C-alpha positions in Angstrom: 33.8 120.4 -121.6 37.2 119.5 -119.8 37.4 122.9 -118.4 33.8 122.7 -117.0 34.5 119.3 -115.3 37.9 120.6 -114.0 36.1 123.5 -112.5 33.5 121.3 -111.0 36.4 119.1 -109.4 38.1 122.2 -108.0 34.7 123.5 -106.3 33.9 120.0 -104.9 37.6 120.0 -103.2 36.7 123.3 -101.8 33.1 121.9 -100.5 31.3 124.1 -102.9 28.3 122.1 -103.8 25.8 124.3 -105.7 24.6 123.6 -109.3 27.0 125.0 -111.8 25.5 125.4 -115.3 27.7 125.5 -118.3 27.5 128.4 -120.6 27.5 127.5 -124.2 28.5 130.0 -127.0 27.1 128.9 -130.4 29.5 129.5 -133.4 28.2 132.6 -135.4 31.5 133.5 -136.7 35.1 133.1 -135.9 35.8 136.7 -135.0 32.9 136.9 -132.5 33.8 133.6 -131.0 37.5 134.6 -130.6 36.7 138.0 -129.0 34.1 136.3 -126.6 36.5 133.6 -125.7 39.4 136.2 -125.1 37.1 138.3 -122.9 36.2 135.1 -120.7 39.7 133.8 -120.4 38.5 130.6 -122.3 40.5 128.9 -125.2 39.2 127.6 -128.4 40.7 124.2 -129.0 43.3 124.0 -131.7 41.5 121.6 -133.8 38.3 123.7 -133.7 40.0 126.9 -134.6 41.8 125.4 -137.5 38.3 123.9 -138.8 36.6 127.2 -138.4 39.5 129.1 -140.1 39.1 126.5 -143.1 35.7 127.9 -143.9 37.0 131.4 -144.8 34.3 133.7 -145.7 31.6 130.8 -146.1 29.5 131.9 -143.2 26.7 129.4 -144.0 28.8 126.3 -144.0 30.6 127.6 -140.8 27.4 128.1 -138.9 26.0 124.7 -140.1 29.2 123.0 -138.8 28.9 125.0 -135.6 25.4 123.7 -135.0 26.6 120.2 -135.4 29.5 120.7 -133.1 27.5 122.4 -130.4 24.7 120.0 -130.5 27.1 117.0 -129.9 28.7 119.1 -127.0 25.4 119.7 -125.5 24.5 116.0 -125.9 27.7 114.8 -123.9 27.1 117.5 -121.2 23.4 116.2 -120.8 24.9 112.6 -120.8 27.3 113.6 -118.0 24.4 114.9 -116.0 25.0 118.7 -116.0 22.0 120.5 -114.1 21.3 122.6 -117.2 22.6 124.6 -120.1 22.9 128.2 -120.6 23.2 129.4 -124.1 24.7 132.9 -125.0 22.2 133.6 -127.8 23.4 137.0 -128.9 20.1 137.7 -130.5 20.5 134.6 -132.8 17.5 132.3 -131.4 17.2 130.5 -134.8 20.6 129.0 -134.3 19.8 128.1 -130.6 16.5 126.5 -131.8 18.4 124.3 -134.3 20.7 123.2 -131.4 18.0 122.3 -129.2 16.2 120.4 -132.0 19.3 118.3 -132.6 19.8 117.3 -129.1 18.6 113.8 -128.3 17.5 112.9 -124.8 
């Protein structure tokens, strides 16, 4: 979230005033998230990486935790007034549905 708002600040300094929609990658598994983040030049926060690694091969619990974390992130982004949210579904619409159902607004 911090990276998004830092990017918004930099754009505003350069008089770029178009809607910038944050892209959200739900947590399906740690290998996929790491690869996606690396390809985008994004970082997984240390606390999150350690928590995800603690699940080991328990994908069901990892995904449940991921739904909670991403739901909370989306709620915060909405509270800060983002113009929308783009989900990278990766053919996992059920996970996105759970996140959307969790979001309170």
